N, C-alpha and C positions, 0 to 999 in steps of 0.2 A: 368323509372328504376323500377325494382322490388326488394323488400326486403324480408328478411325472419324473421318470428316472432316465439317466443317460443323456447323451448329447445328440442322439439321432432325432428323427422327426418325432413330433410330440407323441408321448405315450400317455394314455389316459385310462383311468379306471372309471367306468361309467355306471357304477352300481347306484349312484344317486338319481340317475335319470329313470323316471317311472313313466308308465303309459299316460298318466294325467298330464305330465309335462309335454309329451309329444303331441297331445291334442291341442296345445296352444302354440303361439308363435315362438320362434327363436330370433332374438334381436341382437344384431351386431352394432355396437355403438362406436362411432369413430369421431375423434376430436383432435385437433391440433391448435396450439395456442395463438399463433400469428399467421398472417398471410404469407410472409416470407418462408415460414416452415412448410406451408402447403406447397409452395412453388419449388423449393430447393430440396426438401427431404422427401423424395418420392417413395423411398422404401417403406416409410411409416404408413403411407397411403396404400401400399400394396398388401400389407399384412392382413387387413380385414378380408381380402379374398381367400386367404388360407383359413380364416375362421369360418367363412361361409362353407367351404368344403368340409371342414371338420364337423359343423352342425349337420350337414347332409350325411356324413359318415355315421353320426350318432343316431340317425333315424328320422330326422326332419326332412320332409320333402323340400326341394329347393324353392318351390313357390311359397312355402311357409317360413322362409328365412328372410327377415326384414333387416335392411341396412339403413341405419339412421346416421346421416352425415351432414345434418343441418348446422352443426356447431364447428365446422372447419374454419379456422381463423379466429376463434373466440376463446377467451381465457376461462379456466375452470374455477376461478376463485369465488364465483357466485353463480347462482342459478338465474339471476336476472339477465334477461336478454338472450339466454340460451334456449332457443325454442326446441332444439332437438332433445335436450335433457328434460324439459318440461313435458314434451310428448312422450318420452320414455316412462316418466313417473305416472303420467295419466293412463297409459296403456297397461302398466302393471296394476294400477288401482282398479281398472276395469276388468281384471282377471283375463287379459288377452295374451299375456306373456308367460311362457314356461321357462325360458332360459335367456340370460343376458350374457353376451360374450364381449370381451374387450381385451386389448393388448395388455394393459395394466390398469390398476385401480385409479391411478392419477389421471388417466384419460377420462374417467367417468366424472369425478368431482375432486377438487382440491380444497373443498371446505367440509369440515367435519359435520356441520349442520346439514348440508345437502346430502352428504354421504350416509349419515345415520338415518335421515328421513327415508332414503331409498331402501336401506336395510330393513327398517320397520315395515315398510309396505311389502317388500319381498317376503319377509317372514310371515306376514299376515295372509298373503295369497299363495304361498308355497312356490315362489319363483326362485330358480337357481341362478347363481352367478359364477361365471367361468373366466379365467385369464390364462396366461401362459404357464402358470404354476399348478393349476388344478381346477376342480369343480367344487363349489361350496354351496351348502344349504343354510341360509341365514336363520332358519328356524332351529338349527342345532347349535348348542351352546359353544362347542369348540370352534366350529366354523364361524360363528358370529364373533367370537373373541378374536380370531385371526383376521377377519375382515375389518373389524374395528381398528386393530393395530395397523393394518395396511393403510387405512384412511388417515389415521393420525400421522403416520410417517410421511404420507403424501403431502399433508398440509404442512408438516414441519419442514420438509424438503423445500417447498415453495417459500416458506418464511426465511430459510437460510439463504436461498438464492437471492431473495429480495434484499436481505440485509447486506450481502456482499456487494450487490449492485448499487445499493443506496449509500452505504458508508463511504465508499470510495469518492464519489462526487461530493459528499458532504464534507469530508475532510479537506478536499481540494477547495471547496467554497470558503471554508473557514480561514484558509490562507489567502483568499482573494484571487485564486488562480483559475476558478471555473468560469468558462466563457458562457455567456447567454446573450440573448438579443438585446442590443443597446438602444437607448432612446435617441431621439433626433439630436444631432450635433456631436455624437461620439461614434467612433469606429474602432475596430481592432486592426492593429498594424500587422506586419508580416510575422512578428514574434509572438502575437497573441495579446499584447498589451493594449490597454484602453488609452486612446489618444483623441485629441480634437479632430473633428472632420476636416480633411485637408482643404475643403472648399471654404474660402473666406466669407462668402455671402451666407452660407449656412450658419457659421459661427456668429456673424453679425446679427442675423435674425433672432437667434436664441438669446443673445445678450439683450437685444432690444425688447424681447418679450418680458424678461425679468425686470428690466428697468421700468417699463411701462406699468407693470403690475405694482411695483413699489409706489409709483406715482398715482395710479387710479384706484387700486385697492379692491376691485371686484373683477370676476371673470367676464361678466357681461360687458363692462366698460372696456376691458382689455380687448375683447373680440371686436367691439364696435370701433375701436381705434385702429385696428389692423385692416379691416375691410375697406374703408374709403381709399386707402393708399395701395390697395391690391398687393399687400404683403403676403407672400406664400412661404410655406415651410418646405425645406429641403429634406426629403425622405429617401433613405437608401433601401432598395428592394432587398428582402431577406431570403428569397427563394426563387427558383425558376432559372431559366437560361440567362436572364439579365440580372442575376444576383449581384448586388453591390452598386448597380447603376443609380444615379441620382435622379429623382423625380420631384417636381414642384407641385405641391398640393395646397388647396385652400385650407386655412385653419378652421377648426371647429371647437366647440366648447369642451368636449371631453378630452381632446388631444391637449389643449392648453392646461386643463386641470391635471392630467397625468404628468405633464412636464413640471408643473409647480410642486407636485407631491413626490417626484422621484428623487431619492437621496443621491443618485449618481451625479447630478448637477452640482451638488455641494462637495464633491470629491470623496463621497463615502461609497464603498462597495457593499451592497446589500443583497442578500440571498434569502428567499423564503418570505417575501413580503405578502405573497398570496399563496395560501396553502389549502389543501383539500379538506373540507368538512364532510365526513361520511353521511351526516344527516341531510345534507342538501344535494347530494349526488343523485343524478337521475339515471336509471338503468338504460344501458345501451348508448350513453353519451359520455365518453371518457373525460371530456374537457369540462364537465359541469362540476359543481360543488366547491369551486374555489372562492374563498373569502379573504378579505384583507385582514391581516393580523396586526396587532399593536407592535411597536418597535421592540419591546422586550421579548417578544415571541419570535423574532427573526431567527433563522438558522445561523446567519452570519451577518455581522455589521462591522466593517473595517473602515474607520474614518481616515481621511487624508491619504487615500490609496490611489486615486485617479485624478487627472486634471479637473479642476473645478471651474464652473462658470460663476457661482456665487459662493459666499462663505457659509459655514454651518449656521451662524447666527441669523443670517438672512433667510436661510432655508426654514429655520424654526419660526421666524416671523411670518413667512408666507403660510405655513401650516396654521399658525394661530389666527391669521387674518381670514383664511378660508373657513376655519371652524366658527369664527365670530360672525361671519356673513350668513350662516345658516339660520333659517327662520325657526329658532327654538326659544323657549321661554328663558333659558339660562344664558342666552347670548344676546348681544345688542342687534344683530342682524345687519344686512347690507343697507346702505343708504338708498332711500326711495324718494319719489317726487311728491309725496303728500304734504299738506301744509303744516303738519306737526313738527315743530323744530326739535323736540327732545325725544323723539321716538327711539326706544332702545336705551336711553340714558336715565329716564325717570324711574325712581325706586320708591316704593311705598315705605313711609317711615314707621308704619305700624307692624307689618309682617315682613318687611325687608325683601319683598318679591318685586320683580320687574313689572311695571305697569304697562298695560296694553293701550293701544290707540283705537278709538271708535269715531266713526263719522256718521252724522245724522242731521235731520232737520232740513228745512227748505234751503238754507244756505250751505248745507253740508259742513257745518262747524265740527271741529274735532274736539274730543275730550279724552282724558286719561282715566282708565279704570283699573282697579285692582280686584279681580274676581277669582283669585286663586283659591281662597277659602270656600267660595260658593261652588266652584267647579269640582274641587277635590273632596270637600267634606260636607257639601250641602248646606253651608252656612250662609250668612249675609255677605253682601259686597263690603269689602274693607273700606274702599274710598272711591268716590266718583268726582272727578275734578274737571271743570271746564279748561280747555287748553289755552285760550287766549291770555288770561291773567298770568299763568305760569311762564309762557313764552315771552310775554312782555317784560317780566322781571329779569329773565336770563339775558335777553338780547343786549341791553345796555352794558351789563357786566362783561359780555364777550367783547364788545367794541372797546371798552375801557382796557381790557387785557391786551388787545391787539395794538393799541396806540404806541407803546414803546418799541414795538418790533416793526414799525412802518418802513424804515430804511432797509432792514434785513429782508422784509417781504418783497420789496421792489427788486433788490438784488437777486433774491432767489427766483422770482418770477422771470426776470431777464435771463438768468443763467439757464433755467429750464427750457424756455422758449428757444434759445439759441442751440442748446444741446439737442432738442427734438428736431430742429431743422437740419442740424449737421448730420444726425443719424439718418433722416430721410434722404438727404442729398447723397450720403455715402451709399445707401441702398440703391438709389437710382443709378449711380455710377457703376455699381457692380452689375446691375441688370443690363445696362448699356454695354459693358465690357463682355458679358456673356453672349448677348445678341450679336455683337460684332465678331466674336470668336466662332459662333455657329455659322454666320454668313461666310467667314473666311474658310472654314472647314468645308462647307458645301462647295465653295469655289475650287478648293484643292481637289476634291473628289471629281469635279467636272473636268478639270484640266488633265487629270491622270488617265481618263478613259480614252480608249482608242476612238478616233473620229468615225471610223467605219462602223463601229457598234452603235448604230443610231437609236435602237430601242432603249438601251441603257442610257445613252447620252441625253435623250429627250427627258427621261425621268429625273436625271441628275440636274439638268438645266432648270426644270420646274422647281425642284427642291431649293436650288440656289436662289431663284427668283423669290420664292416664298420667304426665305430667310432674310433677303434684302428688304422686302416689304415690311416684315415684322420689325427689323431694325429701324427703318425709317419711321414707322408708326410710334415705336418706343421713344425715338428721339423727339418727335413732335409732342408727345405727352410730357416728356421731361421739360421741354421749353415752356409749356403751359404751367407746369408745376413751379418752375423757377419764377415765372412772372407773378404767380399767385402768392408764393411764399419764398421770398429771397432767403439765402442762407444766413445772412446777418441782419439784425434789426436796424432799421433806420433811426436817425436822430429823433424824428417825431414820435416813433413808436416807443423809444426809450423814455422820452419825456412824458408820454402818456402813462406809462407804467409807474413812473415816479410820482406823478400827480395823483393817480388812483391810490397808491399806497399811503400818501399823506392825507387822503380824504376817505378813510375807511368807512365812516358812516354813510357817505354818499354811495360808495360801492356796495355796501351791505343792502341799502334800500333801493338800489337801482332796479328797474323792471327787467333788465337783462340778466340779473343774477337770479338763478333758479333756487328753489328750496333745497334741491340735492346739494348744490354748492354751499349753501349756508350750513347745512347739516355737516358736511365734510369739515368746514371750518370749526364748528362747535366741537366735533369729536376730536379734533387735534389738541384742544386745550382743556376740555372738560372730561373728567373721568365718569362722574355720575351726578345726578341731582336728586336729593332726598326731600320728599314732601310729606308732611304729617298735618292733618287737620286737628284743630282744637275742638274736639267733640263734634257736634253738628253745627257749630257756628261758622261764620264767614271767614274767620281768621285761619291762615295756613302758615305753618312754620316751614320755610324752605331753606335748604343748605346746598350750596354748590361745592362739589369736591373737584379741585383742579388737578390736572395731570401731573404737574410738577410738585404736588403737595400743597397743603393749605386749603382752607375752606372760606366761603363767604356765606353768611347767614342773613336772613331777612324775614319779614312778615308781609304777606299779601292778603288780599281779600278776594272772595269768590261770590258769585251771585247765589242766592238761596230762593227756595220756593215758598218757605213759610216764615212769616215775620217773627214768630216766637223763638226761632233759632238764632236770631241776632245776638251777638255777645253783649251788646248794650241794651237789650230789650227791657230789662228791669229799670234801668236809668231812664230810658225813653218814656216808659209808662209814668214814672214819677214826675218827669218833667212836664208831660202833658197835663197831668192832674194839677200840678202847681200853676201852670199857665192859665188853666181854666178857672182856678180859684182866684187868680189875680185879675180876672175879668177880660182876658185877651179873647178876641174873636177867632173864628176858625182860620181866616186868612192870615191874621197876625201870628197865630200859632205856627202855621205852615212856614212863614218867613223866618220866624225865630228858630225853628228847628233846622232850617237850611243854614242859617248863620252860625249855629253852634256845631255844625258838622255831622248831624245825623243823616244817615243814608238809608234809602229804601232797600228791601232785601235783594233787589237786582244789582245794587251797588253802582249803577250807572249814573244816577242822578238823585237829588234829594226827594223827600216825600212830597207828593202832590196833595192838593186840597181834598180830592175824594179819598185818598188813602188816610189822611188825618181824620176825616169824618168817620170812616169805617172803623178806625182804631178807637176813636172815642166811643162809638156804639159798643164795641167789644168790651171796653173798660167800664161802660155804663157811667160815663162822665158827661154831664150836661152843663150848659151855661145856666147861670141862675135865672135868667129871664125866660128861659124856654120852659114849655109845659112838660109835665111829667107824662109818662105813657099811661093811657087809660087802662082800667082793669079788664081782664080777659075772662072768658067763660071757663068752665071746668075742662081739664085736659087740653087746653090751648097753650101754645108756646109762642113767644116772640121768636122771630127768625134768628137773632143773635144768640138768644138763650139756648136754642136747639143746637146751634153750632158748638157752643161750649160743652153741651152734654154729649154730643156724638163725636166731635173732633173731626168733622169732614168739611171740605171746602164748600164755598157758596155755590159754585157751579154744579157740584154734585147734588146738592139739595134741590136746586132748580131743575136738574135733569130728572130727579125722582118725581118732582111735582108734575112735570110735563107728561111723563109716561104713566101717571096715575099710581105710583108706588108710595106717594106721600100726599095725604089730604091737607090742603092749605086753602086759605081765602085771603083776599085783599082787604086790609083794614083802611077804610076811607079817611078816618079822622087823623091817624098817625102816618098814613101813606106808607104802610109797611105790610109785609107778608106775615101771616099768622098761620102756624101749623097746628093741626089737631092730632095729638099723639097721646094715647093712654099708656098705662104702665106696660101692658103686653106688647103694644106696638113699639114702645121705646126699647124694650128688651130685644125685639126682633131686629130693629135697626142697628142696635149695638152689635149683635151677632153678625149681621151682614157687614158692618164696618171692619170687623175683625178678620174677615176672609182675606186670603192672599190676593195680590194683584193679578188680574187676568182671569179671576174665577168666573165672572159673568160671561166673558167671551168664550171660555171653554164650555160653559153650560149651554150657551146659545148654539155652539157648534154641535155638541152632543145631541141637543134637542132636534136639530135639523137632520142629523144622521139617523135618529130613531123614529122620526115622524113619518107618516105614510107619504109616498111620493105624490107630488102635485102633477097637474097636467103638463106644466112647463118642464119639470124634471124628467117626466116620462118621454116627452118629445125629444129632449136633449140626449137621453140615454139611447133612444131609438136611432 
């Protein structure tokens, strides 16, 4: 290692420089951290010129001295985005560099990882490193130790500088004194304190947004309520020559969401809501990698520190409502326009998971399903319920709960309508006042100009005329608004509201009442509805949990696909046998079952005569006067006997017969179908019945995929 002595021009010992080093390039690496340093600190930029002359003095031809200055204005904390450093490492790895010159080691790298990587490569290919203190050979232990120490000190120096720069603002933020960009409706005054925006219209719009969200409950509904009335947000410009000027911009979904989530509107000073996650940071993009942190991870949170538009309790309610509106399994979600009344409120009584809504069939009927076990664990569906019986049970109880509050509902509806009209009228008045001020200001500018200055006078006259036209158009729009929606309700409107409140069922079933409005009413008074089926039967245990506490329980029935799943199926069978023994005809049995309250599996109506006949065949119950079934040949089965043996529906057996998978013949004497099934065929049919649902469709699809292409498929593919 060579060192330099004295304060004169650099003195070097060059015994480390060998002919093999002179055969390769000498690279001068230049870097400054920021663009202001490049522009203002010119002396650091001139130093590499002296390094170039020094390399020439050591024996390198000037043409063989390469200056890499691609990293001017880039930080040395990482090699990402530093194309000059990456080029230097690549050239060393290709054995093209004999000497690396720099002003100091911190210019090359501020990261120990990058620095030691460079040292490893330099030691491997015999490349020297030189700075203002001397020439070093990384392959020598002492030089390597000193270079490693310099790299560590360079990284530690950067860390200390960052800590000093970071801790100062952090301590200031913990006192609530650090200024940052404020949201809409707040500004900094001359002393740096946070105050309301001095423009009254800006404040009124912000308060209107929070009030409408309390009323509507969703971001989309809030945005849809602002757009028809052309309500805009007053935004202060944050930079540029026009910094601080007020601009009116149309609202959008993300801006409204940020306003509802910002704690400053609740009077709380918060710093560190969005912090940098190194795992998500993209090279070359300093603003990337920011993620939203939970409240306990903020750097500072000082409540009741600034003027508030809403209370802290209201702010937390807004956050909870936004979280509940998300389409997640653990939340009820936002109100939608589908026909399911209890979407998001229905809970499975078996696994206590929230049930989902499905639509299907020709009439797009809705049903409630609990498929959490099937989705997460590959099990069976927990419950599958038709939606109409459950909704029909809950609706009357909702109307019953609303009856005592009829008068309060009418008064609340009247107050809300009048408050909304007053807010809109006040907003129109502020817009008219602003338009009149702009017109008067343009008039003052025109009057102050010298008449001889016609070029400027013509432009000012045009601006004055434009302002007057805008004011007149706004006045006409306001008059149309007042005619459509007067500020106060008329006597007829008040009476209509009172009548509707006293006739809640009529209002509930009115065609003008949407499903979204019915769901909003239900969610105001019902916390959740728990449903549990009694096995596979038609009986459902349903419990309504009200918001104010208390429950209402009941039992409802659902339609079934199989008659043997009826809860009273054993009693039904015994009753049919008893009626047959008593000599009742089939028609009389049908009427008697209807009188005694027996219902078909669909639960919509009593048993029909064909249903009773089919049930009697299944039970092998016959009237005494009827003939017995004639004997069959070997391996032949009556149609009903085969049904009991296999447990498949009648339609499935007929489908097998039509496609040739089941051998059957028509018995002319008994007018019934007879199947021919031996023991092997019976075992094969049982195995096929045990296959999961959809197996045949999947097999057909796989057969079509593996079969040779037909002429039609070849034509389509061509």
